[in-house]
C-alpha positions as CSV (number, residue, x, y, z in Angstrom):
1,M,-86.8,116.6,168.0
2,R,-84.2,117.9,170.5
3,Y,-86.0,117.4,173.5
4,E,-89.1,116.6,175.2
5,V,-90.7,117.8,178.5
6,L,-92.4,115.3,180.5
7,D,-94.7,115.2,183.3
8,H,-93.3,116.4,186.6
9,T,-95.2,117.6,189.7
10,A,-93.9,120.8,190.5
11,D,-90.7,120.8,188.7
12,V,-89.0,120.7,184.2
13,M,-88.1,117.1,183.9
14,I,-86.8,116.6,180.2
15,K,-85.4,113.8,178.1
16,C,-83.5,114.1,175.6
17,T,-82.0,111.9,172.3
18,G,-79.3,111.9,170.0
19,L,-77.2,110.6,167.6
20,T,-74.3,110.6,170.6
21,L,-74.0,111.3,173.9
22,E,-72.5,114.5,172.9
23,E,-75.5,114.9,171.0
24,C,-77.6,114.2,173.8
25,F,-75.3,116.9,176.3
26,A,-75.9,119.9,173.7
27,N,-79.5,118.8,173.7
28,A,-80.2,118.9,177.3
29,A,-78.5,122.6,177.8
30,Y,-80.5,123.7,174.6
31,A,-83.5,122.4,176.5
32,M,-82.8,124.2,179.6
33,F,-82.1,127.9,178.3
34,D,-85.5,127.2,176.1
35,Q,-87.4,126.8,179.8
36,V,-86.0,129.9,180.6
37,V,-86.1,132.1,177.4
38,D,-87.1,131.6,173.6
39,A,-84.1,129.9,172.7
40,T,-84.8,130.6,168.8
41,R,-84.7,134.1,169.6
42,I,-81.0,134.1,170.8
43,A,-78.1,135.6,168.1
44,H,-74.4,134.2,168.8
45,H,-72.6,137.1,169.8
46,K,-70.4,135.4,172.5
47,T,-68.6,132.2,172.6
48,Y,-67.6,130.7,175.9
49,R,-65.1,127.6,176.6
50,F,-65.4,125.5,179.4
51,E,-64.6,122.6,181.1
52,V,-66.1,120.4,184.1
53,S,-65.3,116.6,184.8
54,G,-67.1,114.0,186.9
55,N,-66.5,110.2,187.8
56,D,-69.5,109.0,185.8
57,N,-71.8,110.5,183.1
58,E,-74.5,111.4,185.9
59,E,-71.7,113.6,187.4
60,R,-70.8,115.0,184.3
61,L,-74.0,115.8,183.3
62,Y,-74.9,117.7,186.6
63,A,-71.9,120.0,186.6
64,F,-72.0,120.4,182.5
65,L,-75.5,121.7,183.0
66,S,-74.9,123.3,186.7
67,E,-72.1,125.6,184.5
68,L,-74.3,126.8,182.2
69,L,-76.8,127.4,184.5
70,F,-74.2,129.3,186.7
71,F,-73.0,131.5,183.8
72,L,-76.9,132.4,182.9
73,D,-77.2,133.7,186.7
74,C,-73.6,135.2,187.3
75,N,-73.5,136.8,183.6
76,S,-76.9,137.0,182.4
77,V,-76.0,135.3,179.2
78,V,-78.0,132.9,177.1
79,F,-76.9,130.0,175.3
80,N,-78.4,128.0,172.1
81,E,-75.7,126.5,170.7
82,F,-73.4,124.0,172.2
83,E,-70.3,122.1,170.7
84,V,-69.4,119.2,173.1
85,S,-66.5,116.4,173.2
86,F,-65.7,114.2,175.8
87,D,-62.0,113.6,177.1
88,N,-62.2,110.6,179.5
89,K,-64.1,112.2,182.7
90,I,-63.5,115.7,181.4
91,V,-66.5,117.2,179.1
92,K,-65.5,120.5,176.8
93,C,-67.7,122.8,175.4
94,E,-67.6,126.1,173.1
95,A,-71.2,127.9,174.0
96,H,-72.4,130.3,171.6
97,G,-75.1,132.9,172.8
98,E,-75.3,136.6,174.0
99,D,-76.3,138.4,176.8
100,L,-80.1,138.1,178.0
101,D,-82.4,140.6,176.8
102,P,-85.9,140.3,178.8
103,K,-87.2,142.6,175.4
104,K,-85.5,140.0,173.4
105,H,-85.5,137.0,174.5
106,H,-88.9,136.7,176.6
107,P,-87.9,135.3,179.8
108,H,-90.8,132.6,181.1
109,A,-89.2,130.5,183.7
110,E,-86.3,130.9,186.2
111,I,-84.4,127.8,186.9
112,K,-83.1,127.3,190.3
113,A,-80.7,124.6,189.6
114,V,-80.4,121.3,188.1
115,T,-81.5,118.3,190.5
116,Y,-79.5,114.6,190.6
117,H,-83.4,113.6,191.0
118,M,-84.2,110.8,188.3
119,L,-81.4,112.9,186.8
120,S,-80.0,109.2,184.4
121,V,-77.9,108.6,181.5
122,N,-78.5,105.9,178.7
123,T,-75.7,105.5,177.0
124,E,-77.4,102.5,174.9
125,E,-80.4,104.6,173.3
126,P,-78.5,107.1,173.6
127,S,-80.4,109.6,175.7
128,L,-80.7,111.3,179.2
129,T,-83.7,112.8,181.6
130,V,-82.9,115.5,184.3
131,V,-85.0,117.7,186.7
132,F,-84.8,121.3,186.9
133,D,-86.0,122.8,189.8
134,V,-87.7,125.7,188.8
């Protein structure tokens, strides 16, 4: 399982696991888009490559998810496949998706922001937890 939705009063909280921390980041990105649309319906017509940085894993996760949310908000693009790699303090991503089509993707929630509230990255498990403001 890529992720699970955890109980949270008003927002959406998810926990992602993976074999590597890179896989956890990719699963968090998938989970974020899956909260907005049915991510299984996203085709791979567009590819975006980007890099973000941060001083620790939590900052890098926040920057990574916020950048993807920026693509959604500004370019109306949704993604469901992510190739993530780390280079010291830099997260590199190649995201695959397509333009948002409400008739095809059936939007069901709007994520306003990624938050630092309860954001955690466990490198031992590996896993991460993040809360989205909806």
